[in-house]
N, C-alpha and C positions, 0 to 999 in steps of 0.2 A: 706896467709890465701885464704881457701874458701871461694868464694861469693856465699851467697845467695839472690836467685832474685826473693824471694817471695813478691807477688805485693802489701805489707803493703802500705798503701796512704803515709804516712810519718815516718820514723823511727829515728825523733831527740831525741836524748838524755837528759833529763832533770838532771842537776845536782844536790846532793842532797841538798845543801843551799837553791836551788830556788824552791824544791820539794813542799812542802806547798803551798809556793806562788802561782807553775803551778796548784796544783790543785784546789786552792779555785778561781783563775780565769778561770780555767775550768769549776766548779760549775758554778760561774758567767755566764759566756757564754751560758752555756744548760740552766740556770735557764731563763735567760731573753728571749733568743729562743723560751724556751717552753711558758713563757706567751705570748708573740707577734704572738705564732701559736695557741695557745687557746683564745687568741683576737680577732683573725681576723676569727677563723673558728666557736666561739660562735656566736649564733644568740638568742635573746632574745622570747622564747616563746610568750609573751605575747605583743607582740608589737605591731603585726594589732589590738590586740583587743585595745590597747590603743587608737589608732589612732580611731576607731570608736567609741569608747566613747570620745574621747574630740569632734569629730564632732556633737555627740548628747547632749554633753553642749551647743554647741555653736546653735545648733539647739533650745535649751530651752530657753537659752537667746535674743535670735529672739523673739519665741514666746511671752515672759513675756514683752518684749518692746513693741509688739503690742497691748497689754490691754486684759482685760477678755474680752468685750463685742466682740475681734475679735477672739478667741476662742469659743465662744457662738456660732459664726454665719458659725461656720465650719461648712461642707454637711457630709452627712452619709458617702461618700466615702472618705474624710478625714480621719474622723475617723477609716473606717476600713483599710486605709492606716495603722494609726499608731497602731495599733493592731497589724496589721501582720509584722510591723515593727518589732516591740518589740519581736513579739514570735521571728521573725527571728534570732534579736542578742541575743535570749536568747537561742536558739540552736547554734547558733555560736559560744557562752561562753562556753557551754558543750562542744561541738566538741574540743576548747583551751584547756578545762581542761583533757581531756582527753589525747589529742595529748602532753603534757606536762608530764599527767604522764608515760605515755607511753617514753618520752624523758628518764624520771629521772631512769624509769627501764632500759632503754639501755644503760643509763651512766654506773648504777651500775655495770652492766655485762662487761662492756668495760673495760681492764685493759689494762694501758702502760706504761713506764719507767718515765712520764715524770715529777714526784717527785723523784728520783733517783737522779738527782743530788742534791738535797736541804736536802740529809742527811748528819749527821756529817761524817769527812773524816776516821772515826778508824771504824764505824760501815760499812760505805762502802766498806772497804778494807777487814774487816771480810767474810761480804756476798760476796766479788769476792773468797776468799779462799773458801768458800763451794761450789762453783759451780763445775760444771762439766767441763773436758778439751774442751770438743765441745762448751759448753756455752760460757766457758772463751775467747774461740776464737771467736766465732761469736761476742764477746762483744767487743770487740776489734777491729773490721770491721765495727764497727756502722756507726761510722763519722772520722775524723782529730782528734777530740780531745780526743774521745775515744782511739785512735792507737795511738797516741804521748802519753801519761798517762800511758795505758797498757804496753807499751813496753818500758820505761825508765830503767835505770838500778837499781834505787832504790825501784822499785816495781817488781825486781825478784823473793822476796820472795812468791809473790803471785802465780804466775807460778810454784816455787817449791814444794808450799802446795799442789795445784792440783796436779801436776805432783805424788807427794809420796802417797798422798791419792789412786791415780788409778792404784799403783803398778808400775810405769813410773820408767827406769832405768836412772842412772845418766848420763848428758847431756858429750859430752866429751869435751876438754879443747878448746875452741874459740868461741862455741857455743852458743848464746843466750839463758836464759831460756822457753823466749817464741815461740821461734825458734824451740826449741827441742820439747817444748810439741806439736808442729805444725805437727814436723815429725811424732810424737809418736801416736798422739789421732786425728789428723787432717781429715777430708775429703779427699777420696780418688781421689783427684781432679789434675790435671796438675798444676804445678807451674806457666806454659803461656799460657797457653790456656784452653776452658771448659769440656775437657774432661775429662771424670769419669771413675770410675775402674782404677787406677793409682798405682801402688805400688812404694816405696821407696827405688832410690839405694842408699844403704847407704855407696859405694865408693863415688860418688858424692853428698850425701845427700840433694838430690833432687827430688820430685816427676815429672817426666818425661814423656810424653805419647810417644808412637810410633812415631808418626809423628813429633813432638817436637824434638825426639832423634837423626833423620835422619839427622833433618836441624842443630842441634847445634856440633854433634859427628864426629870427625875428626880419622880417622884409623890411629894407629902411624906408616905404613907403607907408608904413605903419608904426613907425616907431613910437609918436606921437600918441596915438590911439592906449598905445599900452605904456606908457613913462609922459605922462602929462606935464611932468613937471621939468623934464629934462632940458638943458642947453642943447643950443645947435654944435657950437665949440666941442661939445663931450664927444659927439660923434667924433670926432678928427681924430680923438685919442682912442679910437677902438678899431681894428683891422675888419674891412668890408671884404668878404668875399661873396662868388659869384656861383657857387658849386652847390648849390642847394640840389635837393631830391627834383627828376623831372616834373613830376607833377605841382610843384611850387614854386619854379624857377622863375625869377624875375629880372627885368634888367637893370631894376635900380640897386640890386645887391642885396646882401643881407649881414645882418648883426648876429654876433654869439651873446642870448642875452645874457649867460652869467659875467661875459666881459663888462656888459652895458651895467651890470647890478654892482659889479665891483669898483670898476672906476668913478661910479657913481658915488660909493662907499667912501673912496680913497679921498676925494675931491672934498666930499662933508666933512671929513676929518680933518681936513687942513685948513679947511676954512675956520674949523671951530678952532684953531688954534691961536694964540694972541700973535699978532705980527708974519700975518700965515702969507701977505701978499707976493714976497719975496719967494717961499717954498713951493709956493702954488704955479709962481711962472718958471721956476726950474722944472716943476713937475710936468707942465703941459709940455715944455719945449722938449724935456727927454723923451717923453711921449711921443710925442710928433718925428722925434728924430726916428725912433724904434717902430712907429710903422711905417714910415717911408724906406727903411731899411731893410724891414719886412715882406714889401711889395716887389723891392729890388731881387731880393735873395729866392723869391718864389721861383725864378726863371731857373736860376743856378740848381736848385734844390730837382727840379722835375727832369732837367737834364741827366743829375747825376742819377735819377732814378732809374729813367729810360736806359741809360749805359749799365747802370750796376743788373737790371734786368736780364740786357743783352747777355752781359759776363756770365751771371748766372746759367742762364740758359746754355751756351758756348761750355762753360765745367761742367752740368750736368750732359751734353752730349758727351766730352770728351770722357767722362767716366764711365758712361753707356757704354761708346765703343771700345773703352781700354777693357771694360768687363766683358764683352762678347767678345773681343778679340784671345781673353785667356780661355773663356771657355771652348771657343772654337780649335783653340791647339789642341785642347785635352780631348776633344773629343775625337778628333782627327790624329790622336796618339792613340785612342782605344781601335784604330779601324773605323771609324764611320766617315762617310767623304762628303764633298762640300754638299751635295742636296739635302742629306742628313741636316747638316748644321743649320742650313737656311732655314728647313722645316720648323727649328724649335727658336729661331730669331726673335720671333713677336712675345714669348710667354713672360708672364712677369716677371716670375724672379730671372729672368736674361737680360731684360732691358733696364733694371732698376739701375742708378744711377749713385753705386755702392762699389766700390773695391771688392775682388772676389777674395775671398778668405779660404785656406784651404778648408775650412770649415764648412763653409757655404757650398764649396763644391762638394764635399763627403753629402748635404745632405740634400743637396737637388741633383745629384749624379743620377742617382735609380731612377726618379720620376723622370729624368731627360731620355734615358734609357726607353726607358717604356713608352713614353710619346713618339721618340723616334720609330719602334716598332709597328707602333699604329700608324705611323705617317707613310712608313712604308710600303704597309698593306694597302693604304689607300689611297700612294703613287701608283700601284702596281694597277691596280684598278683604271686608275685615269689612265695611265703609259698606254692599256690593252685598248683601251674604248676611242685613243685616238689614233693608233698606231691601223686598227680596222677601218676605222673611218680613211684614213689614208688610201691603206691599200682597195678599198672600195672605189675610191676616185681614181684608183690607177685602171681598176677594171670598164669606170664609165669612158675614160678617154679609149682604151683598147676599143671597146665595143662601138667608139665612134668613127675611128677609122674601119674598122669592119663593115660597118655600112657604106661606107661612100663607094664599095663594091656594086651596089645594088642600086636600082631604080629608087625614087624618092616613095613611089607609090607601096612599096615593099616595105620599106623601115617601120610605119606604125603599126605592121603586123608580127614584126619580131621583138622577142621578150628583151624587156627593160633589163638595165643594167644589173636591177634589184634580182632578178628572175635567175639571169647570168650567175650572178656570186653565187647561186643556191646551186650551180651543177656542180658535180664532185671535182672535176678536174681543176675550177678555178677555187671552190670550199677548199680544197687541200691546202692552196697555196695561201688562202685570205689569214687560214686558222694556224699557218705555221708560229712558231714562239717568237713572243715578244719581241728578242733580240736581233732575230733575223733580220737582215735587209731585203725588202722585199722592192724591185723596180718594174719598168716596161717588160722587160726581156725575161722575167720569170714567168710571166703569161706567153713566151711565143708556145710550147708545146702544146697548152688549153688552146691558144687561138686557133692552131691547126685542126683541133677536134670541134672547133665551134658548130662547122657543118651537121655532123652527126650529132652533136649534144642539141642543135636548135631541132631538128628533126625528129628526135624523141620526145623533146617538149612537143613538140606539134603531135605527135601520136596522142600525146598524154592528153591533149585538150581536144583532140577531136573524141575520143574514149569518153573524155567529159560529158563532152555535149552529145552523144548518141546515149548517153545514159541519161539524161536530162531528158531526151525526146522520149525514150520509152517511159519513164516516169511522168512524164508529161509536164514536167518542170522547165519549160522551154520558153523562146518567144522568139520575134521576129528577128531581134538582135542576136540573139543566140544563132539561128539558121545563116545569116549573113556572115557571123565570125567563123562558123564551119567550115565554109565557102570561101572564105580569104584565106583559111588553113589550107585548103587546097592548093591554091595558087600559089600559096608562100614556100608549099613545101615541091611545088613545080619549081618555082623560080629559084630556090637554093640547089 
């Protein structure tokens, strides 16, 4: 038998005839522990106030013993003190009432499993069969009582119902239902340490991380060095895996060291018994068949694992799409547009694979609206930049058409399209609001003014050149540009 080292607290099997008695004692123990826990933790909200009222009653009795005359002889200060004390007590009582109401509200919100053991057994088992595999696994690990009860053989029908409801494949011979459900649907945590994201080795039928694999695997070629007295036939009774860590992978495969030790111990125990030949033969035969079935079953399990992973991915995507669709509908109803909705699609609380509830929507609505406002401001800047770029491209095309009226020698002396964009007639069109549509036709009037605008631009250049000459900051290139400017003005 392949031993499963899953760290269940206790896996004592309850016989069928003692099942009802075991569950009843289980419920009784949980009920008592729940009551004691509640009584020890519960505190009466009115206890401090009861003490105060009791003190006040004692004071009143003392005052009545002194007589009516004693009360009349009180001074003003004593009366003020009495009035202030009554007011303070009234305020304190109001605070106590408010605190009590808050505690009751908190108790209503708080939910626990303290009443679970008090339910009838048939209803309790029906509830168990309606749980998800992961929830049932978690419930079986609440404490020793839950573990002992839920892992009993006579409750395997609960695990079977849960497994079949989620499309789990049938367990191989010799594997308990609860262990098989854990392998199929349990968390990807190592069976021997807290390491996460660990896959199942279907040959070993265990979840083992790389670190634990290196500590428990033994290369097949080194078995005799670790177990000198081992019989070769014994190795045929132990599953051989090839899924070792990359640093220690071997073509000869690996044995799980605890399996080697256990099989050796069982064989020695059988050999020590009188007339052990027949039981030993039966043991070897059953083990060989089990190993053969294990190897054949690996492919079935791996195929199911891949199919189940794809199913989970599809279900998760469907839940995310449905959640986003519900959020989109609500945002559109609030007056936001499609672009606003798409801007928040990648937010973590939007892409969750969880059904959207009214509480979820109320919690996220304000954050979404703030985010949409920020996105709109950023989108407006991006839109403005893109519109200005496209309009400048139109100016460049218009200027190219205009230059074709002149000789190529004149083109290089004309202003660039960037300079033309700064001309008032063109700039006024470029800086129109973003929502305005600007085309080639929008620049017709500005193009008609181009000769005048270019002439003004040339005069400014000549003036700048003259200023440079007077100040002495001129070069031969500046002189050439000045003469070219005169030619350009004549050509235009």
